[in-house]
Biopython code that builds the backbone (N, CA, C, O; Angstrom):
import numpy as np
from Bio.PDB.StructureBuilder import StructureBuilder

atoms = [
    (1, "MET", "N", (25.373, 45.846, 21.870)),
    (1, "MET", "CA", (25.390, 44.240, 22.178)),
    (1, "MET", "C", (24.066, 43.875, 22.688)),
    (1, "MET", "O", (23.552, 44.612, 23.529)),
    (2, "SER", "N", (23.411, 42.757, 22.255)),
    (2, "SER", "CA", (22.071, 42.312, 22.770)),
    (2, "SER", "C", (22.655, 41.605, 24.332)),
    (2, "SER", "O", (23.791, 41.202, 24.582)),
    (3, "ALA", "N", (21.662, 41.626, 25.066)),
    (3, "ALA", "CA", (21.578, 40.936, 26.453)),
    (3, "ALA", "C", (22.218, 39.463, 26.387)),
    (3, "ALA", "O", (22.891, 38.990, 27.303)),
    (4, "THR", "N", (21.908, 38.771, 25.135)),
    (4, "THR", "CA", (22.445, 37.206, 25.166)),
    (4, "THR", "C", (23.852, 37.358, 24.694)),
    (4, "THR", "O", (24.704, 36.595, 25.150)),
    (5, "ALA", "N", (24.179, 38.287, 23.809)),
    (5, "ALA", "CA", (25.683, 38.445, 23.384)),
    (5, "ALA", "C", (26.442, 38.839, 24.485)),
    (5, "ALA", "O", (27.559, 38.331, 24.588)),
    (6, "GLU", "N", (26.030, 39.732, 25.428)),
    (6, "GLU", "CA", (26.867, 40.086, 26.744)),
    (6, "GLU", "C", (26.902, 39.044, 27.555)),
    (6, "GLU", "O", (27.971, 38.789, 28.110)),
    (7, "ASN", "N", (25.826, 38.280, 27.781)),
    (7, "ASN", "CA", (26.049, 37.104, 28.520)),
    (7, "ASN", "C", (26.823, 36.273, 27.798)),
    (7, "ASN", "O", (27.312, 35.539, 28.657)),
    (8, "GLY", "N", (27.239, 35.934, 26.748)),
    (8, "GLY", "CA", (27.934, 35.105, 26.188)),
    (8, "GLY", "C", (29.242, 35.467, 26.451)),
    (8, "GLY", "O", (30.073, 34.611, 26.755)),
    (9, "ARG", "N", (29.596, 36.980, 26.343)),
    (9, "ARG", "CA", (30.860, 37.448, 26.658)),
    (9, "ARG", "C", (31.414, 37.091, 28.030)),
    (9, "ARG", "O", (32.506, 36.591, 28.303)),
    (10, "VAL", "N", (30.233, 37.527, 28.983)),
    (10, "VAL", "CA", (30.718, 37.116, 30.505)),
    (10, "VAL", "C", (31.170, 35.699, 30.461)),
    (10, "VAL", "O", (32.323, 35.413, 30.784)),
    (11, "PHE", "N", (30.322, 34.808, 30.081)),
    (11, "PHE", "CA", (30.958, 33.663, 29.941)),
    (11, "PHE", "C", (32.295, 33.376, 29.432)),
    (11, "PHE", "O", (33.064, 32.717, 30.132)),
    (12, "ARG", "N", (32.690, 33.850, 28.157)),
    (12, "ARG", "CA", (33.778, 33.615, 27.570)),
    (12, "ARG", "C", (34.948, 34.350, 28.483)),
    (12, "ARG", "O", (36.098, 33.913, 28.432)),
    (13, "GLU", "N", (34.634, 35.412, 29.269)),
    (13, "GLU", "CA", (35.623, 36.124, 30.218)),
    (13, "GLU", "C", (36.075, 35.184, 31.419)),
    (13, "GLU", "O", (37.189, 35.038, 31.921)),
    (14, "ALA", "N", (34.937, 34.633, 31.698)),
    (14, "ALA", "CA", (34.924, 33.620, 32.887)),
    (14, "ALA", "C", (35.897, 32.465, 32.643)),
    (14, "ALA", "O", (36.708, 32.058, 33.475)),
    (15, "TRP", "N", (35.703, 31.924, 31.253)),
    (15, "TRP", "CA", (36.338, 30.753, 31.048)),
    (15, "TRP", "C", (37.830, 31.196, 30.755)),
    (15, "TRP", "O", (38.749, 30.443, 31.078)),
    (16, "ILE", "N", (38.070, 32.393, 30.155)),
    (16, "ILE", "CA", (39.544, 32.773, 30.089)),
    (16, "ILE", "C", (40.320, 32.970, 31.374)),
    (16, "ILE", "O", (41.457, 32.553, 31.595)),
    (17, "ALA", "N", (39.629, 33.588, 32.097)),
    (17, "ALA", "CA", (40.046, 33.688, 33.659)),
    (17, "ALA", "C", (40.374, 32.473, 34.702)),
    (17, "ALA", "O", (41.113, 32.477, 35.687)),
    (18, "GLY", "N", (39.599, 31.470, 34.165)),
    (18, "GLY", "CA", (39.576, 30.308, 34.634)),
    (18, "GLY", "C", (41.007, 29.407, 34.204)),
    (18, "GLY", "O", (41.870, 28.859, 34.889)),
    (19, "VAL", "N", (40.792, 29.550, 32.701)),
    (19, "VAL", "CA", (41.942, 28.919, 32.244)),
    (19, "VAL", "C", (43.572, 29.515, 32.621)),
    (19, "VAL", "O", (44.574, 28.804, 32.697)),
    (20, "LEU", "N", (43.519, 30.842, 32.804)),
    (20, "LEU", "CA", (44.852, 31.320, 32.998)),
    (20, "LEU", "C", (45.133, 31.280, 34.567)),
    (20, "LEU", "O", (46.245, 31.579, 35.002)),
    (21, "LYS", "N", (44.015, 30.873, 35.455)),
    (21, "LYS", "CA", (44.233, 30.563, 36.856)),
    (21, "LYS", "C", (44.581, 29.251, 37.136)),
    (21, "LYS", "O", (45.302, 29.019, 38.107)),
    (22, "HIS", "N", (44.044, 28.082, 36.203)),
    (22, "HIS", "CA", (43.971, 26.828, 36.670)),
    (22, "HIS", "C", (44.944, 25.931, 35.591)),
    (22, "HIS", "O", (45.490, 24.892, 35.961)),
    (23, "PHE", "N", (45.075, 26.425, 34.325)),
    (23, "PHE", "CA", (45.767, 25.528, 33.458)),
    (23, "PHE", "C", (47.164, 25.441, 33.646)),
    (23, "PHE", "O", (47.796, 26.497, 33.687)),
    (24, "PRO", "N", (47.817, 24.248, 33.780)),
    (24, "PRO", "CA", (49.346, 24.200, 34.275)),
    (24, "PRO", "C", (50.228, 24.438, 32.960)),
    (24, "PRO", "O", (50.307, 23.598, 32.064)),
    (25, "GLY", "N", (50.838, 25.591, 32.944)),
    (25, "GLY", "CA", (51.791, 26.057, 31.749)),
    (25, "GLY", "C", (50.997, 26.804, 31.109)),
    (25, "GLY", "O", (49.976, 27.365, 31.505)),
    (26, "GLU", "N", (51.662, 26.805, 29.736)),
    (26, "GLU", "CA", (50.765, 27.866, 28.699)),
    (26, "GLU", "C", (49.622, 26.991, 28.114)),
    (26, "GLU", "O", (49.652, 25.820, 27.737)),
    (27, "PRO", "N", (48.596, 27.901, 28.147)),
    (27, "PRO", "CA", (47.348, 27.314, 27.388)),
    (27, "PRO", "C", (47.520, 27.539, 26.009)),
    (27, "PRO", "O", (48.269, 28.430, 25.607)),
    (28, "LYS", "N", (46.807, 26.710, 25.156)),
    (28, "LYS", "CA", (46.574, 26.798, 23.752)),
    (28, "LYS", "C", (45.880, 28.169, 23.491)),
    (28, "LYS", "O", (44.911, 28.591, 24.121)),
    (29, "PRO", "N", (46.581, 28.860, 22.372)),
    (29, "PRO", "CA", (46.030, 30.159, 22.102)),
    (29, "PRO", "C", (44.512, 30.338, 21.853)),
    (29, "PRO", "O", (43.871, 31.374, 22.035)),
    (30, "GLY", "N", (43.977, 28.961, 21.335)),
    (30, "GLY", "CA", (42.415, 28.806, 21.150)),
    (30, "GLY", "C", (41.634, 28.984, 22.663)),
    (30, "GLY", "O", (40.444, 29.292, 22.741)),
    (31, "TYR", "N", (42.377, 28.774, 23.672)),
    (31, "TYR", "CA", (41.698, 28.625, 24.864)),
    (31, "TYR", "C", (41.579, 30.031, 25.567)),
    (31, "TYR", "O", (40.765, 30.292, 26.453)),
    (32, "VAL", "N", (42.444, 30.837, 25.078)),
    (32, "VAL", "CA", (42.346, 32.491, 25.530)),
    (32, "VAL", "C", (42.077, 33.296, 24.638)),
    (32, "VAL", "O", (42.503, 34.438, 24.809)),
    (33, "THR", "N", (41.156, 32.956, 23.170)),
    (33, "THR", "CA", (41.178, 33.658, 22.507)),
    (33, "THR", "C", (39.970, 34.786, 22.959)),
    (33, "THR", "O", (38.922, 34.412, 23.486)),
    (34, "PRO", "N", (40.261, 36.160, 22.687)),
    (34, "PRO", "CA", (39.095, 37.189, 23.178)),
    (34, "PRO", "C", (37.818, 36.916, 22.484)),
    (34, "PRO", "O", (37.785, 36.189, 21.490)),
    (35, "TRP", "N", (36.764, 37.481, 22.983)),
    (35, "TRP", "CA", (35.450, 37.225, 22.584)),
    (35, "TRP", "C", (35.415, 37.775, 21.065)),
    (35, "TRP", "O", (34.849, 37.091, 20.212)),
    (36, "ASP", "N", (36.006, 38.983, 20.726)),
    (36, "ASP", "CA", (35.816, 39.506, 19.586)),
    (36, "ASP", "C", (36.280, 38.334, 18.591)),
    (36, "ASP", "O", (35.524, 38.102, 17.647)),
    (37, "GLN", "N", (37.259, 37.700, 18.695)),
    (37, "GLN", "CA", (37.859, 36.852, 17.694)),
    (37, "GLN", "C", (37.228, 35.335, 17.829)),
    (37, "GLN", "O", (37.431, 34.530, 16.921)),
    (38, "THR", "N", (36.611, 35.044, 18.756)),
    (38, "THR", "CA", (35.945, 33.641, 19.071)),
    (38, "THR", "C", (34.889, 33.603, 17.858)),
    (38, "THR", "O", (34.157, 34.458, 17.357)),
    (39, "PRO", "N", (35.118, 32.295, 17.615)),
    (39, "PRO", "CA", (34.053, 32.022, 16.287)),
    (39, "PRO", "C", (32.758, 31.755, 16.567)),
    (39, "PRO", "O", (32.514, 30.990, 17.499)),
    (40, "GLU", "N", (31.756, 32.305, 15.852)),
    (40, "GLU", "CA", (30.367, 32.448, 15.902)),
    (40, "GLU", "C", (29.758, 31.288, 16.767)),
    (40, "GLU", "O", (29.060, 31.547, 17.747)),
    (41, "TRP", "N", (30.003, 30.177, 16.432)),
    (41, "TRP", "CA", (29.132, 28.933, 17.145)),
    (41, "TRP", "C", (29.416, 29.048, 18.500)),
    (41, "TRP", "O", (28.493, 28.870, 19.295)),
    (42, "GLU", "N", (30.788, 29.376, 18.999)),
    (42, "GLU", "CA", (31.310, 29.182, 20.264)),
    (42, "GLU", "C", (30.639, 30.416, 20.945)),
    (42, "GLU", "O", (30.225, 30.304, 22.099)),
    (43, "ARG", "N", (30.520, 31.617, 20.246)),
    (43, "ARG", "CA", (29.598, 32.627, 20.937)),
    (43, "ARG", "C", (28.288, 32.259, 21.130)),
    (43, "ARG", "O", (27.821, 32.676, 22.190)),
    (44, "GLU", "N", (27.522, 31.586, 20.418)),
    (44, "GLU", "CA", (26.178, 31.003, 20.374)),
    (44, "GLU", "C", (26.305, 30.245, 21.711)),
    (44, "GLU", "O", (25.652, 30.565, 22.704)),
    (45, "ALA", "N", (27.037, 29.391, 21.686)),
    (45, "ALA", "CA", (27.136, 28.199, 22.500)),
    (45, "ALA", "C", (27.352, 29.224, 24.236)),
    (45, "ALA", "O", (26.526, 29.188, 25.149)),
    (46, "ALA", "N", (28.139, 29.709, 24.244)),
    (46, "ALA", "CA", (28.720, 30.429, 25.494)),
    (46, "ALA", "C", (27.347, 31.015, 26.127)),
    (46, "ALA", "O", (26.949, 30.777, 27.267)),
    (47, "ALA", "N", (26.579, 31.982, 24.977)),
    (47, "ALA", "CA", (25.401, 32.639, 25.628)),
    (47, "ALA", "C", (24.369, 31.495, 25.922)),
    (47, "ALA", "O", (23.578, 31.644, 26.853)),
    (48, "ALA", "N", (24.352, 30.326, 25.135)),
    (48, "ALA", "CA", (23.337, 29.412, 25.715)),
    (48, "ALA", "C", (23.735, 28.940, 27.062)),
    (48, "ALA", "O", (22.797, 29.083, 27.846)),
    (49, "VAL", "N", (24.754, 28.447, 27.592)),
    (49, "VAL", "CA", (25.134, 28.002, 28.610)),
    (49, "VAL", "C", (25.184, 28.813, 29.485)),
    (49, "VAL", "O", (24.957, 28.335, 30.596)),
    (50, "TYR", "N", (25.451, 30.173, 29.449)),
    (50, "TYR", "CA", (25.464, 31.148, 30.386)),
    (50, "TYR", "C", (23.685, 31.226, 30.518)),
    (50, "TYR", "O", (23.179, 31.216, 31.640)),
    (51, "GLY", "N", (23.216, 31.269, 29.839)),
    (51, "GLY", "CA", (21.329, 31.239, 29.821)),
    (51, "GLY", "C", (20.902, 30.027, 30.958)),
    (51, "GLY", "O", (20.329, 30.063, 32.047)),
    (52, "GLN", "N", (21.387, 29.130, 30.269)),
    (52, "GLN", "CA", (20.844, 27.427, 31.116)),
    (52, "GLN", "C", (21.438, 27.816, 32.638)),
    (52, "GLN", "O", (20.622, 27.888, 33.557)),
    (53, "VAL", "N", (22.750, 28.048, 32.884)),
    (53, "VAL", "CA", (23.298, 28.237, 34.239)),
    (53, "VAL", "C", (22.477, 29.485, 34.823)),
    (53, "VAL", "O", (22.343, 29.391, 36.043)),
    (54, "ALA", "N", (21.942, 30.534, 34.309)),
    (54, "ALA", "CA", (21.212, 31.514, 35.161)),
    (54, "ALA", "C", (19.674, 30.953, 35.296)),
    (54, "ALA", "O", (19.143, 31.107, 36.396)),
    (55, "GLU", "N", (18.971, 30.356, 34.320)),
    (55, "GLU", "CA", (18.043, 29.851, 34.416)),
    (55, "GLU", "C", (17.898, 28.788, 35.752)),
    (55, "GLU", "O", (17.039, 28.893, 36.627)),
    (56, "PHE", "N", (18.871, 27.829, 35.686)),
    (56, "PHE", "CA", (18.989, 26.613, 36.616)),
    (56, "PHE", "C", (19.073, 27.534, 38.160)),
    (56, "PHE", "O", (18.529, 27.118, 39.183)),
    (57, "ILE", "N", (19.649, 28.495, 38.111)),
    (57, "ILE", "CA", (19.849, 29.291, 39.400)),
    (57, "ILE", "C", (18.387, 29.886, 39.800)),
    (57, "ILE", "O", (17.844, 29.956, 40.903)),
    (58, "ARG", "N", (17.931, 30.306, 38.462)),
    (58, "ARG", "CA", (16.523, 31.116, 39.164)),
    (58, "ARG", "C", (15.556, 30.109, 39.578)),
    (58, "ARG", "O", (14.921, 30.219, 40.627)),
    (59, "VAL", "N", (15.428, 29.098, 38.748)),
    (59, "VAL", "CA", (14.349, 27.869, 39.210)),
    (59, "VAL", "C", (14.776, 27.503, 40.381)),
    (59, "VAL", "O", (13.811, 27.267, 41.108)),
    (60, "SER", "N", (15.950, 27.319, 40.995)),
    (60, "SER", "CA", (16.087, 26.756, 42.289)),
    (60, "SER", "C", (15.927, 27.805, 43.441)),
    (60, "SER", "O", (16.456, 27.754, 44.551)),
    (61, "GLY", "N", (15.114, 28.736, 42.964)),
    (61, "GLY", "CA", (15.093, 29.973, 44.178)),
    (61, "GLY", "C", (16.344, 30.227, 44.671)),
    (61, "GLY", "O", (16.328, 30.501, 45.870)),
    (62, "GLY", "N", (17.650, 30.229, 44.044)),
    (62, "GLY", "CA", (18.768, 30.754, 44.502)),
    (62, "GLY", "C", (19.443, 30.016, 45.545)),
    (62, "GLY", "O", (20.247, 30.447, 46.372)),
    (63, "ASN", "N", (19.006, 28.855, 45.392)),
    (63, "ASN", "CA", (19.559, 27.548, 46.342)),
    (63, "ASN", "C", (20.744, 26.827, 45.934)),
    (63, "ASN", "O", (21.249, 25.923, 46.601)),
    (64, "THR", "N", (21.252, 27.322, 44.626)),
    (64, "THR", "CA", (22.541, 26.646, 44.156)),
    (64, "THR", "C", (23.717, 27.042, 45.034)),
    (64, "THR", "O", (24.797, 26.475, 44.868)),
    (65, "GLY", "N", (23.566, 27.997, 45.972)),
    (65, "GLY", "CA", (24.605, 28.289, 46.590)),
    (65, "GLY", "C", (24.639, 26.976, 47.723)),
    (65, "GLY", "O", (25.444, 27.247, 48.615)),
    (66, "LYS", "N", (24.240, 26.159, 47.846)),
    (66, "LYS", "CA", (24.219, 25.037, 48.434)),
    (66, "LYS", "C", (24.786, 23.715, 47.873)),
    (66, "LYS", "O", (24.817, 22.651, 48.491)),
    (67, "LEU", "N", (25.212, 23.919, 46.667)),
    (67, "LEU", "CA", (25.678, 22.872, 45.625)),
    (67, "LEU", "C", (27.085, 23.027, 45.853)),
    (67, "LEU", "O", (27.506, 24.102, 46.281)),
    (68, "THR", "N", (27.923, 21.989, 45.594)),
    (68, "THR", "CA", (29.266, 21.778, 45.632)),
    (68, "THR", "C", (29.827, 22.456, 44.712)),
    (68, "THR", "O", (29.023, 22.805, 43.847)),
    (69, "ARG", "N", (31.199, 22.887, 44.490)),
    (69, "ARG", "CA", (31.826, 23.454, 43.234)),
    (69, "ARG", "C", (31.667, 22.334, 42.316)),
    (69, "ARG", "O", (31.243, 22.568, 41.184)),
    (70, "GLU", "N", (31.957, 21.141, 42.668)),
    (70, "GLU", "CA", (32.119, 19.942, 41.683)),
    (70, "GLU", "C", (30.630, 19.830, 41.120)),
    (70, "GLU", "O", (30.511, 19.592, 39.919)),
    (71, "GLN", "N", (29.473, 19.987, 41.911)),
    (71, "GLN", "CA", (28.181, 19.727, 41.177)),
    (71, "GLN", "C", (28.005, 21.281, 40.235)),
    (71, "GLN", "O", (27.441, 21.251, 39.141)),
    (72, "LYS", "N", (28.486, 22.421, 40.738)),
    (72, "LYS", "CA", (28.260, 23.520, 39.639)),
    (72, "LYS", "C", (29.019, 23.229, 38.303)),
    (72, "LYS", "O", (28.544, 23.293, 37.169)),
    (73, "GLY", "N", (30.360, 22.879, 38.683)),
    (73, "GLY", "CA", (31.222, 22.632, 37.551)),
    (73, "GLY", "C", (30.570, 21.535, 36.625)),
    (73, "GLY", "O", (30.486, 21.807, 35.427)),
    (74, "ARG", "N", (30.130, 20.395, 37.046)),
    (74, "ARG", "CA", (29.323, 19.490, 36.195)),
    (74, "ARG", "C", (28.151, 19.662, 35.581)),
    (74, "ARG", "O", (27.750, 18.906, 34.695)),
    (75, "PHE", "N", (27.463, 20.756, 36.046)),
    (75, "PHE", "CA", (26.498, 21.277, 35.403)),
    (75, "PHE", "C", (26.872, 22.258, 33.878)),
    (75, "PHE", "O", (26.393, 22.090, 32.757)),
    (76, "VAL", "N", (27.690, 23.094, 34.246)),
    (76, "VAL", "CA", (28.360, 23.654, 33.212)),
    (76, "VAL", "C", (28.896, 22.998, 32.057)),
    (76, "VAL", "O", (28.633, 23.402, 30.924)),
    (77, "ALA", "N", (29.792, 21.795, 32.324)),
    (77, "ALA", "CA", (30.247, 21.077, 31.548)),
    (77, "ALA", "C", (29.309, 20.150, 30.744)),
    (77, "ALA", "O", (29.612, 19.722, 29.630)),
    (78, "LEU", "N", (28.039, 19.839, 31.437)),
    (78, "LEU", "CA", (27.015, 19.104, 30.826)),
    (78, "LEU", "C", (26.061, 19.916, 29.855)),
    (78, "LEU", "O", (25.450, 19.361, 28.942)),
    (79, "CYS", "N", (25.997, 20.996, 30.068)),
    (79, "CYS", "CA", (25.577, 22.172, 29.129)),
    (79, "CYS", "C", (26.375, 22.408, 27.968)),
    (79, "CYS", "O", (25.915, 22.600, 26.843)),
    (80, "TRP", "N", (27.764, 22.383, 28.320)),
    (80, "TRP", "CA", (28.688, 22.648, 27.206)),
    (80, "TRP", "C", (28.427, 21.450, 26.321)),
    (80, "TRP", "O", (27.961, 21.674, 25.204)),
    (81, "ILE", "N", (28.664, 20.243, 26.676)),
    (81, "ILE", "CA", (28.736, 18.833, 25.878)),
    (81, "ILE", "C", (27.463, 19.102, 24.872)),
    (81, "ILE", "O", (27.727, 19.071, 23.670)),
    (82, "ALA", "N", (26.049, 19.373, 25.277)),
    (82, "ALA", "CA", (25.008, 19.514, 24.439)),
    (82, "ALA", "C", (25.097, 20.468, 23.483)),
    (82, "ALA", "O", (24.642, 20.256, 22.359)),
    (83, "GLN", "N", (25.741, 21.725, 23.837)),
    (83, "GLN", "CA", (26.032, 22.740, 22.835)),
    (83, "GLN", "C", (27.209, 21.998, 21.666)),
    (83, "GLN", "O", (27.060, 22.282, 20.477)),
    (84, "ILE", "N", (27.993, 21.355, 21.948)),
    (84, "ILE", "CA", (29.006, 20.807, 20.938)),
    (84, "ILE", "C", (28.178, 19.731, 20.226)),
    (84, "ILE", "O", (28.551, 19.416, 19.096)),
    (85, "HIS", "N", (27.239, 19.205, 20.681)),
    (85, "HIS", "CA", (26.496, 18.113, 19.909)),
    (85, "HIS", "C", (25.718, 18.888, 19.023)),
    (85, "HIS", "O", (25.503, 18.422, 17.904)),
    (86, "LYS", "N", (25.152, 20.251, 19.403)),
    (86, "LYS", "CA", (24.345, 20.911, 18.562)),
    (86, "LYS", "C", (25.123, 21.459, 17.397)),
    (86, "LYS", "O", (24.704, 21.340, 16.245)),
    (87, "HIS", "N", (26.171, 22.015, 17.672)),
    (87, "HIS", "CA", (27.146, 22.614, 16.693)),
    (87, "HIS", "C", (27.962, 21.648, 15.625)),
    (87, "HIS", "O", (28.256, 21.999, 14.482)),
    (88, "PHE", "N", (28.267, 20.380, 16.210)),
    (88, "PHE", "CA", (29.139, 19.409, 15.429)),
    (88, "PHE", "C", (28.540, 18.220, 15.355)),
    (88, "PHE", "O", (28.238, 17.731, 16.443)),
    (89, "PRO", "N", (28.248, 17.538, 14.287)),
    (89, "PRO", "CA", (27.566, 16.270, 13.956)),
    (89, "PRO", "C", (28.243, 15.003, 14.316)),
    (89, "PRO", "O", (27.601, 13.993, 14.604)),
    (90, "ASP", "N", (29.715, 15.056, 14.300)),
    (90, "ASP", "CA", (30.435, 14.117, 14.827)),
    (90, "ASP", "C", (31.557, 14.596, 15.704)),
    (90, "ASP", "O", (32.659, 14.273, 15.262)),
    (91, "PRO", "N", (31.574, 15.140, 16.601)),
    (91, "PRO", "CA", (32.839, 15.900, 17.501)),
    (91, "PRO", "C", (33.763, 14.771, 18.049)),
    (91, "PRO", "O", (33.493, 13.617, 18.382)),
    (92, "LYS", "N", (34.827, 15.397, 18.040)),
    (92, "LYS", "CA", (35.837, 14.733, 18.591)),
    (92, "LYS", "C", (35.501, 14.241, 20.034)),
    (92, "LYS", "O", (34.835, 14.916, 20.819)),
    (93, "PRO", "N", (36.075, 12.863, 20.354)),
    (93, "PRO", "CA", (35.463, 12.406, 21.866)),
    (93, "PRO", "C", (35.986, 13.374, 22.952)),
    (93, "PRO", "O", (35.356, 13.317, 24.008)),
    (94, "SER", "N", (37.121, 14.344, 22.899)),
    (94, "SER", "CA", (37.752, 15.136, 23.921)),
    (94, "SER", "C", (36.682, 16.294, 23.864)),
    (94, "SER", "O", (36.534, 16.924, 24.912)),
    (95, "TYR", "N", (36.033, 16.599, 22.941)),
    (95, "TYR", "CA", (35.134, 17.782, 23.138)),
    (95, "TYR", "C", (33.881, 17.217, 23.908)),
    (95, "TYR", "O", (33.175, 18.015, 24.524)),
    (96, "VAL", "N", (33.630, 16.120, 23.901)),
    (96, "VAL", "CA", (32.183, 15.780, 24.491)),
    (96, "VAL", "C", (32.741, 14.859, 25.778)),
    (96, "VAL", "O", (31.908, 14.043, 26.174)),
    (97, "ALA", "N", (33.872, 14.863, 26.406)),
    (97, "ALA", "CA", (34.228, 14.038, 27.353)),
    (97, "ALA", "C", (33.402, 14.375, 28.682)),
    (97, "ALA", "O", (33.007, 15.501, 28.985)),
    (98, "ASP", "N", (33.226, 13.312, 29.355)),
    (98, "ASP", "CA", (32.421, 13.092, 30.566)),
    (98, "ASP", "C", (33.118, 13.840, 31.871)),
    (98, "ASP", "O", (34.340, 13.987, 31.850)),
    (99, "TRP", "N", (32.445, 14.256, 32.870)),
    (99, "TRP", "CA", (33.197, 14.785, 33.857)),
    (99, "TRP", "C", (34.427, 14.274, 34.324)),
    (99, "TRP", "O", (35.416, 15.007, 34.336)),
    (100, "ASP", "N", (34.491, 12.967, 34.756)),
    (100, "ASP", "CA", (35.321, 12.114, 35.317)),
    (100, "ASP", "C", (36.849, 12.187, 34.089)),
    (100, "ASP", "O", (38.038, 12.072, 34.386)),
    (101, "ASP", "N", (36.313, 12.382, 32.896)),
    (101, "ASP", "CA", (37.560, 12.311, 32.068)),
    (101, "ASP", "C", (38.120, 13.581, 31.637)),
    (101, "ASP", "O", (39.085, 13.577, 30.874)),
    (102, "LEU", "N", (37.424, 15.055, 32.202)),
    (102, "LEU", "CA", (38.211, 16.198, 32.147)),
    (102, "LEU", "C", (39.483, 16.533, 33.068)),
    (102, "LEU", "O", (39.567, 16.128, 34.227)),
    (103, "PRO", "N", (40.482, 17.327, 32.428)),
    (103, "PRO", "CA", (41.318, 17.473, 33.409)),
    (103, "PRO", "C", (41.138, 18.528, 34.364)),
    (103, "PRO", "O", (40.380, 19.474, 34.152)),
    (104, "GLU", "N", (41.819, 18.390, 35.413)),
    (104, "GLU", "CA", (41.442, 19.058, 36.491)),
    (104, "GLU", "C", (41.305, 20.690, 36.514)),
    (104, "GLU", "O", (40.572, 21.310, 37.285)),
    (105, "TRP", "N", (42.026, 21.175, 35.666)),
    (105, "TRP", "CA", (41.980, 22.624, 35.222)),
    (105, "TRP", "C", (40.694, 22.922, 34.745)),
    (105, "TRP", "O", (40.135, 23.926, 35.187)),
    (106, "GLN", "N", (40.064, 22.123, 33.810)),
    (106, "GLN", "CA", (38.758, 22.257, 33.177)),
    (106, "GLN", "C", (37.634, 22.073, 34.253)),
    (106, "GLN", "O", (36.656, 22.803, 34.410)),
    (107, "ARG", "N", (37.922, 21.111, 34.860)),
    (107, "ARG", "CA", (36.740, 21.241, 36.102)),
    (107, "ARG", "C", (36.554, 22.319, 36.980)),
    (107, "ARG", "O", (35.488, 22.594, 37.530)),
    (108, "GLN", "N", (37.662, 22.950, 37.105)),
    (108, "GLN", "CA", (37.837, 24.303, 38.254)),
    (108, "GLN", "C", (37.539, 25.341, 37.589)),
    (108, "GLN", "O", (37.130, 26.336, 38.186)),
    (109, "THR", "N", (37.724, 25.327, 35.775)),
    (109, "THR", "CA", (36.978, 26.307, 35.251)),
    (109, "THR", "C", (35.806, 26.708, 35.035)),
    (109, "THR", "O", (35.318, 27.835, 34.961)),
    (110, "ASP", "N", (35.212, 25.245, 34.900)),
    (110, "ASP", "CA", (33.599, 25.265, 34.735)),
    (110, "ASP", "C", (32.966, 25.398, 35.956)),
    (110, "ASP", "O", (31.747, 25.570, 35.947)),
    (111, "ALA", "N", (33.663, 25.344, 37.181)),
    (111, "ALA", "CA", (33.036, 25.587, 38.301)),
    (111, "ALA", "C", (33.332, 27.142, 38.528)),
    (111, "ALA", "O", (32.561, 27.801, 39.225)),
    (112, "ASP", "N", (34.246, 27.613, 38.044)),
    (112, "ASP", "CA", (34.321, 29.228, 38.105)),
    (112, "ASP", "C", (33.340, 30.028, 37.434)),
    (112, "ASP", "O", (32.875, 31.115, 37.776)),
    (113, "ILE", "N", (33.041, 29.162, 36.194)),
    (113, "ILE", "CA", (31.968, 29.967, 35.344)),
    (113, "ILE", "C", (30.909, 29.808, 36.086)),
    (113, "ILE", "O", (30.396, 30.925, 36.156)),
    (114, "PHE", "N", (30.276, 29.048, 36.690)),
    (114, "PHE", "CA", (29.153, 28.594, 37.531)),
    (114, "PHE", "C", (28.935, 29.829, 38.442)),
    (114, "PHE", "O", (27.985, 30.612, 38.438)),
    (115, "GLU", "N", (30.171, 29.814, 39.314)),
    (115, "GLU", "CA", (30.214, 30.876, 40.506)),
    (115, "GLU", "C", (30.465, 32.492, 39.971)),
    (115, "GLU", "O", (30.526, 33.429, 40.767)),
    (116, "ARG", "N", (30.587, 32.639, 38.611)),
    (116, "ARG", "CA", (30.615, 33.999, 38.130)),
    (116, "ARG", "C", (29.171, 34.454, 37.603)),
    (116, "ARG", "O", (28.843, 35.640, 37.553)),
    (117, "ILE", "N", (28.441, 33.523, 37.262)),
    (117, "ILE", "CA", (27.115, 33.669, 36.704)),
    (117, "ILE", "C", (26.156, 33.643, 37.908)),
    (117, "ILE", "O", (25.015, 34.093, 37.806)),
    (118, "GLU", "N", (26.605, 33.139, 38.988)),
    (118, "GLU", "CA", (25.389, 33.178, 40.067)),
    (118, "GLU", "C", (25.289, 34.396, 40.849)),
    (118, "GLU", "O", (24.163, 34.554, 41.321)),
    (119, "PRO", "N", (26.013, 35.177, 41.089)),
    (119, "PRO", "CA", (25.557, 36.658, 41.498)),
    (119, "PRO", "C", (24.625, 37.278, 40.435)),
    (119, "PRO", "O", (23.739, 38.093, 40.693)),
    (120, "GLU", "N", (24.867, 36.892, 39.448)),
    (120, "GLU", "CA", (23.918, 38.136, 38.397)),
    (120, "GLU", "C", (22.669, 37.581, 38.165)),
    (120, "GLU", "O", (21.843, 38.207, 37.500)),
    (121, "SER", "N", (22.357, 36.199, 38.748)),
    (121, "SER", "CA", (21.142, 35.719, 38.362)),
    (121, "SER", "C", (20.067, 35.787, 39.704)),
    (121, "SER", "O", (18.905, 35.400, 39.585)),
]
sb = StructureBuilder()
sb.init_structure("model")
sb.init_model(0)
sb.init_chain("A")
sb.init_seg("    ")
for serial, (resi, resn, name, xyz) in enumerate(atoms, 1):
    if name == "N":
        sb.init_residue(resn, " ", resi, " ")
    sb.init_atom(name, np.array(xyz, "f"), 0.0, 1.0, " ", f" {name:<3s}", serial, name[0])
structure = sb.get_structure()
């Protein structure tokens, strides 16, 4: 597996862990689909967002530790929205919802993803 694919897997595993931790009740099966069963576009998007987060951490000189969890989560969410637009010409509004419109479980999961990538960058 390439480094890019491995990064995508790390992103996906962090997403699943966050969903299982923060989602109220039983999550939709698609939220916890294992990497090997994840659609190709989603694998590409996961790897791309991992790369964006890692590069953001790198160019900040490691100072992302000073960001709040909300700021970290917002960055992940915004990068993901850009990937949705890349892969879907006319996405459902819920796929590109702004931070303030995301459910709390998703905000927490996005922050968890950033914090999972942070020590590796």
